[in-house]
KESE-840253 format. One line per 8 residues: number of its first residue (from 1); their letters; for each residue z negated, y, x negated of C-alpha. Coordinates in nm, 3 decimals. Each point is the difference from the previous one (the first is absolute). Example, Ala and Ser with C-alpha at 12.3 -4.5 7.8 and 13.67 -1.06 7.14 Angstrom:
1	as	-0.780,-0.450,-1.230  0.066,0.344,-0.137 .
REM end
This chain:
1	metsamas	-2.886,1.009,4.135  -0.285,0.141,-0.207  -0.009,-0.310,-0.225  0.377,0.012,-0.044  -0.014,0.368,-0.093  -0.274,-0.064,-0.256  0.201,-0.285,-0.154  0.307,0.223,-0.020 .
9	lsasnhva	-0.202,0.277,-0.166  -0.148,-0.248,-0.249  0.348,-0.130,-0.085  0.129,0.356,-0.048  -0.287,0.083,-0.233  0.069,-0.314,-0.203  0.371,0.079,-0.031  -0.085,0.351,-0.123 .
17	rvlsvanh	-0.243,-0.147,-0.252  0.256,-0.249,-0.131  0.273,0.264,-0.027  -0.234,0.222,-0.202  0.007,-0.264,-0.276  0.344,0.122,-0.102  -0.164,0.329,-0.092  -0.298,-0.168,-0.171 .
25	vadvdass	-0.252,0.153,0.242  -0.107,-0.308,0.198  -0.366,-0.100,-0.006  0.016,-0.379,-0.022  -0.343,-0.163,-0.023  0.092,-0.349,-0.120  0.166,0.053,-0.337  0.314,0.134,-0.161 .
33	rienswrr	0.166,-0.335,0.077  0.021,0.093,0.370  0.126,0.347,-0.085  0.261,-0.139,-0.239  0.116,-0.247,0.261  0.032,0.273,0.263  0.208,0.199,-0.243  0.227,-0.300,-0.068 .
41	clishkld	0.047,-0.046,0.374  0.091,0.366,0.052  0.214,0.066,-0.305  0.145,-0.337,-0.110  0.012,-0.195,0.325  0.073,0.302,0.226  -0.237,-0.129,0.271  -0.139,0.186,0.301 .
49	parqgppq	-0.377,-0.046,0.057  0.047,0.083,0.369  0.246,-0.283,0.064  -0.107,-0.238,0.276  0.096,-0.362,0.055  -0.073,-0.355,-0.115  0.072,-0.136,-0.348  0.320,-0.186,-0.074 .
57	tlteaeir	-0.043,-0.357,0.123  0.213,-0.304,-0.083  0.125,-0.255,0.249  -0.124,-0.361,-0.025  0.323,-0.105,-0.173  -0.033,0.288,-0.249  -0.365,-0.089,-0.065  0.094,-0.360,-0.085 .
65	hvaepmee	0.268,0.121,-0.241  -0.229,0.251,-0.173  -0.296,-0.242,-0.012  0.196,-0.294,-0.143  -0.052,0.093,-0.370  -0.375,0.031,0.064  -0.048,-0.310,0.216  -0.185,-0.203,-0.263 .
73	tirlltpe	-0.212,0.301,-0.099  -0.097,0.062,0.362  -0.092,-0.366,0.048  -0.205,0.003,-0.321  -0.188,0.319,0.091  -0.055,-0.065,0.371  -0.351,-0.154,-0.039  -0.123,0.303,-0.197 .
81	lddlarvl	0.165,0.242,0.244  -0.156,-0.182,0.295  -0.342,0.021,-0.167  0.045,0.373,-0.058  0.099,0.047,0.364  -0.309,-0.185,0.122  -0.229,0.210,-0.218  0.148,0.332,0.117 .
89	rdagycvn	0.089,-0.086,0.356  -0.319,0.131,0.162  0.058,0.337,-0.166  0.333,0.025,0.183  0.223,-0.064,-0.303  0.337,-0.164,0.011  0.108,-0.177,-0.320  0.360,0.004,-0.122 .
97	ladanatm	0.193,-0.137,-0.295  0.312,0.205,-0.075  0.286,-0.045,-0.243  0.082,0.251,-0.272  0.214,0.197,0.249  -0.300,0.055,0.232  0.117,-0.240,0.271  -0.293,-0.186,0.157 .
105	lfsrlpge	0.067,-0.376,-0.019  -0.342,-0.133,0.100  -0.241,0.150,0.252  -0.341,-0.084,0.138  -0.112,0.235,0.277  -0.364,0.075,0.087  -0.148,-0.095,0.334  -0.036,0.162,0.339 .
113	adarmfmd	0.133,0.350,0.066  0.067,0.070,-0.369  0.280,-0.258,-0.002  0.174,0.174,0.290  -0.003,0.328,-0.195  0.183,-0.163,-0.292  0.250,-0.167,0.231  0.070,0.326,0.184 .
121	wkiytgsn	0.062,0.185,-0.329  0.206,-0.287,-0.149  -0.228,-0.067,-0.295  0.077,-0.368,-0.043  0.242,-0.251,-0.155  0.345,0.153,-0.048  -0.108,0.366,-0.012  0.095,0.204,-0.306 .
129	faetfegt	-0.231,0.271,-0.137  0.189,0.118,-0.309  -0.113,0.344,-0.110  0.363,0.116,-0.005  0.012,-0.039,0.380  -0.358,0.014,0.132  -0.139,0.248,-0.249  -0.345,-0.031,-0.155 .
137	nglgtcla	-0.167,-0.318,0.127  -0.209,-0.271,-0.166  0.270,-0.264,-0.033  0.295,0.220,-0.094  -0.192,0.223,-0.242  -0.174,-0.296,-0.167  0.339,-0.159,-0.070  0.153,0.331,-0.113 .
145	erkpilvh	-0.282,0.053,-0.252  -0.080,-0.370,-0.071  -0.373,0.078,0.033  -0.270,-0.076,0.259  -0.052,0.284,0.246  -0.197,0.101,0.309  0.182,0.231,0.244  -0.259,0.116,0.251 .
153	rdehfraq	0.105,0.136,0.339  0.150,0.352,-0.044  0.096,-0.074,-0.360  0.308,-0.165,0.151  0.317,0.208,-0.026  0.109,-0.052,0.361  -0.241,0.146,0.256  0.043,-0.297,0.234 .
161	whmfscav	-0.177,-0.239,-0.239  -0.328,0.197,0.001  -0.194,-0.263,0.191  0.047,-0.254,-0.282  -0.163,-0.055,-0.339  0.184,-0.223,-0.249  -0.137,-0.163,-0.317  0.263,-0.175,-0.210 .
169	aplfdqag	0.021,-0.185,-0.331  0.328,-0.082,-0.179  0.078,-0.368,-0.063  0.158,-0.101,-0.333  0.164,-0.333,-0.077  -0.051,-0.235,-0.295  0.211,0.223,-0.228  -0.172,0.325,0.097 .
177	rlagavni	0.285,0.110,0.229  -0.075,0.177,0.326  0.029,-0.264,0.273  -0.142,0.189,0.298  -0.332,0.126,0.130  -0.301,-0.109,0.204  -0.069,0.256,0.271  -0.300,0.039,0.232 .
185	tscredle	0.008,0.260,0.276  -0.269,0.104,0.247  0.016,0.226,0.305  -0.379,0.025,0.037  -0.114,0.362,0.026  -0.365,-0.083,-0.077  0.068,-0.116,-0.357  -0.044,0.261,-0.271 .
193	raahqlal	0.210,0.021,-0.316  -0.275,-0.174,-0.199  0.026,-0.307,0.224  0.375,-0.017,-0.059  -0.058,0.035,-0.377  -0.222,-0.308,0.019  0.268,-0.186,0.196  0.253,0.101,-0.266 .
201	avtmeatr	-0.224,-0.153,-0.269  -0.009,-0.327,0.196  0.380,0.010,0.039  0.055,0.065,-0.371  -0.220,-0.296,-0.089  0.185,-0.223,0.249  0.334,0.118,-0.144  -0.118,-0.084,-0.351 .
209	rmegaifr	-0.073,-0.356,0.115  0.344,-0.019,0.163  0.166,0.105,-0.326  -0.200,-0.271,-0.177  0.121,-0.257,0.254  0.362,0.108,-0.054  -0.037,-0.022,-0.378  -0.170,-0.340,0.002 .
217	ehfrnawi	0.255,-0.147,0.238  0.294,0.128,-0.207  -0.147,-0.126,-0.330  -0.162,-0.318,0.134  0.172,-0.202,-0.275  -0.138,0.217,-0.281  -0.345,0.062,-0.149  -0.163,0.306,0.159 .
225	atvpgdgg	-0.278,0.202,-0.165  -0.192,0.299,0.131  -0.010,0.297,-0.237  -0.307,0.224,0.055  0.040,0.376,-0.013  -0.177,0.320,0.101  0.207,0.042,0.318  -0.028,-0.366,0.102 .
233	sgllaydd	0.138,-0.326,-0.131  0.366,-0.088,-0.039  0.186,-0.331,0.008  0.204,-0.139,-0.288  0.222,-0.312,0.014  0.113,-0.200,-0.303  0.163,-0.335,-0.074  -0.116,-0.304,-0.200 .
241	drrivgac	0.126,0.165,-0.321  -0.210,0.304,0.080  0.297,0.226,0.060  -0.063,0.266,0.265  0.213,-0.063,0.308  -0.152,0.250,0.241  -0.255,0.279,0.042  -0.117,0.187,0.305 .
249	raarallg	0.003,0.378,0.016  -0.360,0.035,-0.120  0.051,-0.240,-0.294  0.316,0.186,-0.103  -0.195,0.326,-0.010  -0.294,-0.157,-0.187  0.214,-0.161,-0.270  0.306,0.225,-0.010 .
257	ltdglias	0.240,-0.275,0.113  0.351,0.073,0.125  0.274,-0.204,0.169  0.186,-0.013,-0.331  -0.297,-0.136,-0.196  -0.069,-0.264,0.264  0.366,-0.102,0.018  0.003,-0.043,-0.379 .
265	gidlsryi	-0.269,-0.269,0.025  -0.250,0.191,-0.210  -0.295,-0.200,-0.129  -0.335,0.033,0.176  -0.182,0.034,-0.334  0.167,0.339,-0.056  -0.233,0.136,0.268  -0.294,-0.230,0.064 .
273	kldhargv	-0.170,-0.312,-0.137  -0.165,-0.264,0.213  -0.101,-0.363,-0.046  0.036,-0.261,0.268  0.126,-0.354,0.005  -0.081,-0.172,0.326  0.225,-0.012,0.303  -0.271,0.135,0.231 .
281	delvelrr	-0.116,0.347,0.101  -0.237,0.146,-0.259  -0.163,0.317,-0.127  0.083,0.092,-0.360  -0.077,0.289,-0.233  0.293,0.236,-0.039  0.069,0.213,-0.309  0.266,0.248,-0.099 .
289	adgralgq	0.235,-0.092,-0.282  -0.217,0.205,-0.240  -0.310,-0.201,0.094  -0.169,0.252,0.232  -0.171,-0.163,0.298  0.165,0.054,0.339  -0.241,-0.202,0.212  0.023,-0.324,0.192 .
297	shvvpplr	0.331,-0.126,0.138  0.051,-0.251,0.278  0.284,-0.233,-0.104  0.182,-0.208,0.259  0.236,-0.274,-0.123  0.341,-0.080,0.152  0.008,-0.231,0.300  0.130,-0.291,-0.207 .
305	arssalrr	-0.279,0.044,-0.258  -0.263,0.005,0.272  0.144,-0.316,0.152  0.017,-0.186,-0.332  -0.354,0.109,-0.091  -0.129,-0.137,0.327  0.181,-0.329,-0.058  -0.120,-0.021,-0.361 .
313	dvpvdrfd	-0.360,0.111,0.027  -0.130,-0.147,0.316  0.003,-0.182,0.304  -0.022,0.308,0.215  -0.137,-0.051,0.347  0.264,0.158,0.222  -0.273,0.073,0.254  -0.183,0.231,-0.244 .
321	alhrlagg	0.126,0.316,0.172  -0.120,-0.124,0.339  -0.341,-0.091,-0.143  -0.028,0.349,-0.153  0.081,0.158,0.336  -0.260,-0.220,0.170  -0.262,0.113,-0.252  -0.350,-0.091,0.108 .
329	dpdlvksv	0.059,0.012,0.375  -0.086,-0.348,0.140  0.243,0.013,0.295  0.293,0.104,-0.220  -0.088,-0.266,-0.256  0.019,-0.263,0.278  0.338,0.137,0.111  0.138,-0.029,-0.353 .
337	qrlrsige	-0.127,-0.359,-0.020  0.185,-0.075,0.325  0.316,0.158,-0.142  -0.032,-0.228,-0.304  -0.027,-0.301,0.227  0.332,0.088,0.166  0.168,-0.063,-0.334  0.378,0.028,0.014 .
345	hnlpvllh	0.023,-0.035,0.378  0.218,0.273,0.145  -0.262,0.109,0.251  0.026,0.356,0.138  -0.305,0.218,-0.063  -0.129,0.277,0.226  -0.222,0.259,-0.169  -0.231,0.195,0.230 .
353	getgvgkd	-0.193,0.305,-0.106  -0.045,0.372,0.041  0.243,0.248,-0.148  -0.056,0.042,-0.374  -0.174,-0.333,-0.075  0.284,-0.110,-0.229  0.209,-0.233,0.214  0.315,0.057,-0.207 .
361	vfaraiha	-0.190,-0.065,-0.326  -0.142,-0.323,0.145  0.345,-0.107,0.122  0.149,0.056,-0.347  -0.277,-0.214,-0.149  0.078,-0.281,0.247  0.366,0.020,-0.103  -0.093,-0.006,-0.370 .
369	asnrarnn	-0.212,-0.313,0.059  0.282,-0.188,0.174  0.290,-0.205,-0.129  0.221,0.293,0.109  -0.149,0.241,-0.252  0.319,0.014,-0.210  0.202,0.113,0.303  -0.001,0.324,0.197 .
377	yvalncaa	-0.298,0.151,0.178  0.144,0.233,0.266  -0.219,0.228,0.214  0.064,0.201,0.315  -0.249,0.226,0.179  0.090,-0.039,0.368  -0.203,0.309,0.097  0.160,0.230,-0.259 .
385	mpeslida	0.361,-0.090,0.084  0.169,0.169,0.301  0.090,-0.256,0.266  0.369,0.090,-0.028  0.003,-0.106,-0.366  -0.222,-0.311,0.001  0.277,-0.221,0.140  0.250,0.089,-0.275 .
393	elfgyeag	-0.267,-0.008,-0.272  -0.138,-0.339,0.101  0.316,-0.190,0.095  0.269,0.188,-0.194  0.348,0.078,0.125  0.365,-0.068,-0.073  0.253,0.264,-0.108  0.096,0.221,0.293 .
401	aftgarrd	-0.280,-0.131,0.223  -0.076,0.353,0.122  0.088,0.362,-0.069  -0.126,0.102,-0.341  -0.036,-0.358,-0.129  0.080,-0.057,-0.367  0.347,-0.125,-0.078  -0.134,-0.322,-0.151 .
409	gskgliaq	-0.280,-0.049,0.254  -0.367,-0.048,-0.087  -0.209,-0.305,-0.080  -0.307,0.005,0.223  -0.355,-0.044,-0.126  -0.025,-0.355,0.138  0.306,-0.109,-0.198  -0.132,0.182,-0.308 .
417	adggtlfl	-0.320,-0.206,0.028  0.191,-0.331,0.004  -0.190,-0.246,-0.220  -0.296,0.238,-0.019  -0.247,0.179,0.226  0.054,0.251,0.280  -0.301,0.222,0.076  -0.001,0.178,0.337 .
425	deigdmpi	-0.277,0.259,0.005  -0.128,0.138,0.333  0.183,-0.279,0.186  -0.179,0.112,0.319  0.227,0.306,0.009  0.324,-0.201,0.000  0.202,0.066,0.319  0.015,-0.293,0.246 .
433	alqtrllr	0.380,-0.035,-0.032  -0.028,-0.045,-0.376  -0.288,-0.245,0.045  0.244,-0.221,0.191  0.254,0.012,-0.282  -0.267,-0.068,-0.263  -0.124,-0.302,0.197  0.356,-0.136,0.003 .
441	vlenrevw	0.018,0.039,-0.378  -0.325,-0.193,-0.047  0.110,-0.278,0.234  0.358,-0.041,-0.125  -0.051,0.107,-0.363  0.310,0.218,0.018  0.072,0.368,0.053  0.286,0.174,0.182 .
449	plgalkpv	0.088,0.333,-0.163  0.129,0.267,0.239  0.371,-0.050,0.056  0.006,-0.342,-0.173  0.209,-0.289,0.135  -0.230,-0.270,-0.133  -0.366,-0.032,-0.102  -0.134,0.003,-0.356 .
457	pvdirlis	-0.248,-0.281,-0.087  -0.329,0.124,-0.146  -0.308,-0.158,-0.153  -0.295,0.238,0.011  -0.377,-0.011,0.007  -0.131,0.252,0.248  -0.319,0.199,-0.051  -0.088,0.247,0.275 .
465	athrdlgr	-0.276,0.259,0.026  -0.154,0.203,0.277  -0.309,0.201,0.091  0.047,-0.082,0.368  -0.129,-0.289,0.213  0.330,-0.184,0.038  -0.160,-0.271,0.210  -0.116,0.254,0.259 .
473	maeqgafr	0.336,0.180,-0.017  0.177,-0.334,0.065  -0.221,-0.061,0.305  0.090,0.342,0.137  0.373,-0.035,-0.067  0.012,0.264,-0.275  0.088,-0.262,-0.263  0.194,-0.327,0.035 .
481	adlyfrlr	-0.248,-0.289,0.023  0.245,-0.253,-0.149  0.060,0.226,-0.301  -0.374,0.056,-0.042  -0.063,-0.374,-0.036  0.297,-0.029,-0.236  -0.148,0.270,-0.225  -0.354,-0.138,0.014 .
489	gmevrlpa	0.040,-0.309,-0.214  -0.316,0.113,-0.176  -0.185,0.321,0.075  -0.192,0.180,-0.274  -0.239,0.277,0.096  -0.029,0.269,-0.266  -0.337,0.171,0.052  -0.039,0.376,0.001 .
497	lreradrd	-0.141,0.146,-0.321  -0.328,0.093,0.172  -0.040,-0.368,0.108  0.052,-0.159,-0.340  -0.294,-0.162,-0.172  0.132,0.116,-0.338  0.069,0.360,0.099  -0.187,0.159,-0.291 .
505	diirqiar	0.190,-0.215,-0.251  0.328,0.108,0.158  -0.094,0.368,-0.019  -0.083,-0.036,-0.371  0.326,-0.185,-0.073  0.220,0.250,0.185  -0.181,0.288,-0.171  0.092,-0.156,-0.337 .
513	eeapncrl	0.363,-0.034,0.108  0.052,0.339,0.168  -0.222,0.221,-0.219  -0.015,-0.189,-0.332  -0.105,0.305,-0.203  -0.283,0.102,0.231  -0.347,-0.120,0.091  -0.182,0.032,0.331 .
521	saeawaml	-0.308,0.217,0.035  -0.298,-0.148,0.188  0.071,0.228,0.297  0.368,-0.101,0.010  -0.092,-0.369,-0.017  -0.246,0.041,0.288  0.270,0.161,0.214  0.259,-0.266,-0.084 .
529	saypypgn	-0.243,-0.282,0.065  -0.112,0.134,0.340  0.338,0.107,0.143  0.158,-0.229,0.270  0.366,0.042,-0.119  0.204,0.003,0.321  0.309,-0.001,-0.225  -0.134,-0.296,-0.202 .
537	mrqlrhvl	0.136,-0.080,-0.349  0.282,0.250,0.029  -0.239,0.283,0.083  -0.236,-0.096,-0.283  0.287,-0.004,-0.253  0.127,0.342,0.103  -0.349,0.151,0.006  -0.068,-0.121,-0.355 .
545	rlagctae	0.350,0.091,-0.120  -0.045,0.356,0.124  -0.354,0.016,-0.143  0.133,-0.109,-0.339  0.243,0.294,0.010  -0.260,0.261,0.095  -0.309,-0.119,-0.192  -0.121,0.229,-0.277 .
553	dgiimdad	-0.110,-0.139,-0.337  0.080,-0.353,0.115  -0.288,-0.016,0.251  0.077,-0.056,0.368  -0.251,0.194,0.211  -0.060,-0.032,0.372  0.198,0.324,0.052  0.309,-0.171,-0.149 .
561	ldlppfgg	0.000,-0.266,0.274  0.220,0.078,0.300  -0.193,-0.210,0.256  0.037,0.153,0.348  -0.280,-0.060,0.254  0.053,-0.323,0.188  -0.216,-0.109,0.286  0.238,-0.175,0.240 .
569	kavetdle	0.107,-0.361,0.027  0.220,-0.118,-0.284  0.188,-0.250,0.209  0.188,0.047,0.325  -0.152,-0.180,0.296  0.212,-0.272,0.155  0.056,0.220,0.304  0.121,0.290,-0.214 .
577	aaeratii	0.235,-0.232,-0.190  0.154,-0.130,0.322  0.031,0.351,0.147  0.158,0.129,-0.319  0.254,-0.284,-0.008  0.093,0.061,0.366  0.059,0.371,-0.057  0.205,-0.063,-0.316 .
585	aalrkhgg	0.217,-0.252,0.188  0.059,0.249,0.283  0.092,0.281,-0.240  0.244,-0.224,-0.186  0.158,-0.120,0.323  0.061,0.360,0.109  0.118,0.129,-0.338  -0.320,0.194,-0.073 .
593	rvteaara	0.033,0.211,0.318  -0.359,0.057,0.108  0.082,0.109,0.356  0.191,-0.320,0.077  -0.259,-0.218,-0.174  -0.278,0.164,0.203  0.191,-0.065,0.323  0.047,-0.368,-0.093 .
601	lklsratl	-0.371,-0.035,-0.086  -0.098,0.182,0.322  -0.189,0.266,-0.197  0.021,0.377,0.007  0.178,0.151,-0.297  -0.319,0.182,-0.106  -0.197,-0.325,0.007  0.260,-0.179,-0.209 .
609	yrkikqlk	0.005,0.282,-0.257  -0.380,-0.021,-0.020  0.011,-0.377,-0.054  0.275,0.035,-0.263  -0.222,0.241,-0.192  -0.316,-0.205,0.053  0.162,-0.327,-0.113  0.187,0.170,-0.288 .
617	ietgq	0.344,-0.115,0.116  0.294,0.149,-0.188  0.273,0.136,0.224  0.209,0.167,-0.273  0.152,-0.306,-0.170 .
REM end
């Protein structure tokens, strides 16, 4: 009763504070942006800060309809969003991608109890946080103002959102139009505003890379040059006649370009001068039309030019990417030599390694080295996809197969990979029922979409990846033994970063890639060289990326390195892996209901909750 009364008093005080904005007497600590947003909510949107209740949430059928225009964008950005979620997960952040109307279309929840908080408050895929309905909040206010923003706890308009802090960056498409926003939200009370500001900087940098990915994909058949500027570089696309065909938002601001000028096919030389001739990536000196130096530009040729240059200049070894990934590590070098010996045989490959070692990157390199390189490479993370959606995603479905299905059905990932490579990451988390269906696909070389009357023949090469001991799981019945031996045509162990013989070389290379304009101090190098990297390559990249953003005068100091203390084991024991798999299977069988799962496992509910927390099992997805 006392806690409830205090919460009610706090909410009343907040409502009084928000209402005082109308009379310009509120004391808002953050900035005038929060005050201006509160005023919009009161005067323009006619909202009540005391209103209780969840946000507007779409049904599954409505989500599919709203998400359809952004399907390709979501697929393109998913790897970067997943990386962002992994970096911020331990700080209790969820990661969302929303459309321009503030509807969340992609969600990655944090682990443990934090995930349950987001589920209870309906902060996930399908929820809408437009400022016109929810009042001041990170996502809605960012989209209303088209600027990055941090809305910290009681800066929210509605009192009920006070336990959350939201850091959001707007996402712009290849033409500089607002496409949506990348939102991170935390419910952790122990994080100060400064910590959230740092998380916002990481999110803004990730969003900038996403915008670059959108631009490069859209203009993949044009020449693309980076244009350096004080506020960061922009991207400019032009054709073989050097007519500008596209410019990102930053490049438009740097050069004064408009839609009309671009549509008119204006000549590149009106703005900048650069010299390049080869059909390969290169660095060139960039100058303004009046001859003033702009700096170095990275020029990427169109896909066709890159292909013809490769055919003309060289016999390129298609295994080059794999050899680069192997570096100077003797065990990886041997594995690449074995992959070469397989030749064009359609042998399935199982990649085994800790989280973050780069299994997806290695799988893409295997695909690029194969005779299937010209066809699709399709990836699915079995751990990141809710069990209820894996079936439809993997096998596809016919029109009308279930409520909410698209009118023209959906082509599953297996069929999309026909003639190419299908990569199944975290295969150890695939439900047993789906393992049976996958085994049938591998044996019969055909797939049955949901609701289909006949199978669809498929020709795929399968690459799987896991951090678990599938052999032990198969012995204990947690993974199908016949599928395990089907997947394990050749097993490649990817060593943890701390185990690699060439670790120092890797650290130097990733530092050049993630912080190209910085150098490492002796103290920073000592820390990087000694750290065990439980998060492996992924952790190293994010640490150096963040350090590159925060370093002063281009020098990364030890204080710029976000390397949390780590003294435990980096790898799960076999017993922990088996126990984790058993608990996950029980939770899935009982629809995530912990009480029923505990009864089936003959454990007390308190014991099961403790094990869920200890083994970092997600119960909110």
